[in-house]
C-alpha positions, 0 to 999 in steps of 0.5 A, a space after each residue: 500499500 506504501 508503495 502504491 501512494 509512493 508511486 502515485 504521488 511520485 507520478 503526479 508530481 512529475 505531472 504537474 510542471 507539464 500542468 503548469 506549461 499547458 497553462 502558461 502557453 494560453 498566456 500571451 506576451 502584454 509587453 508587446 500589446 497582447 492580453 489574454 482574457 480566457 482559453 476560448 477559440 475567439 480572439 479580438 485583433 486591432 490596429 489602433 494609431 491614437 487609442 480610440 480602436 484600442 478602446 473598443 476593441 478591449 471592451 468588446 474582447 471582455 464583453 465576449 470573453 475573447 483574446 486581445 492582440 493589438 497590432 503595433 506597427 514597426 514604425 509608429 505613427 507620429 502626429 505628422 504622418 496621420 495629418 490626412 490634409 497632407 498628401 505627402 504625409 505617410 498615411 496619405 501615401 500609404 492609403 493612396 498606394 493599394 500595395 503598401 504594406 507597412 511592416 507589423 513589429 509584434 508577433 500575433 498568436 498562432 491563428 490556426 488555435 481560433 474559429 473566429 477573429 474580429 479585426 478592428 481599425 480605425 476608417 481611414 480614407 473610407 477604408 481600412 488602414 494598409 496595415 490592416 492588409 498586411 495583417 490579412 495578407 500575411 495570414 491569408 493561410 492561416 485564417 482559410 476556413 475561419 471567420 473574420 469579423 471587420 470592426 472599424 471607428 470613425 466619426 462618420 465615415 462608413 465602412 466603405 470597401 472594407 469588407 469587400 477588400 478583406 475578403 479579396 486579401 483572404 479568399 479562403 476564410 469567410 469575411 462577415 459584413 463589418 460595423 462601425 462603432 463611435 468611440 463611447 460604444 458600450 459593452 452591451 451593445 458590443 456584446 449583442 452585436 457580436 452574438 448577432 454576426 456568431 448566428 
């Protein structure tokens, strides 16, 4: 009996480190703009130049119990870069070139682990920013068979061609109709919308 109990305790002690590793693998690096909410199969990813879209995306992630990842540009955008009135500003030049693919600094989690990916962004020039094109196009194969749900923030502009653009960049994924929100949208509204698009 003592030998059996000792063997059992020894076996459990051997398994404990593996349990810790499994739990650790579900936690994403917060130093690179990533926050883990739980272990479900939904991801909320966003690009936010001024913090507005990030606030909405974080509320959405918390409301639906999803993980959150912020896309960090390799070269941060300055106020001058974002000056839409200046045709020579960085954002103006990028948006004028449909082939522009600004680099992303941080790695995203393995998208193969998720069934649904909410993709958030501000509306620039009536569509998604070029860095969103970088993210979707570079992950097109991994996104195959998954549902992409775009959402955006804007003071007045609609989604424009964003949904169609994302579908073209990830043709093997299912891209649902997107929706624009204002900066102050509440968690209940976001949760109800997410439930509706998930049907």
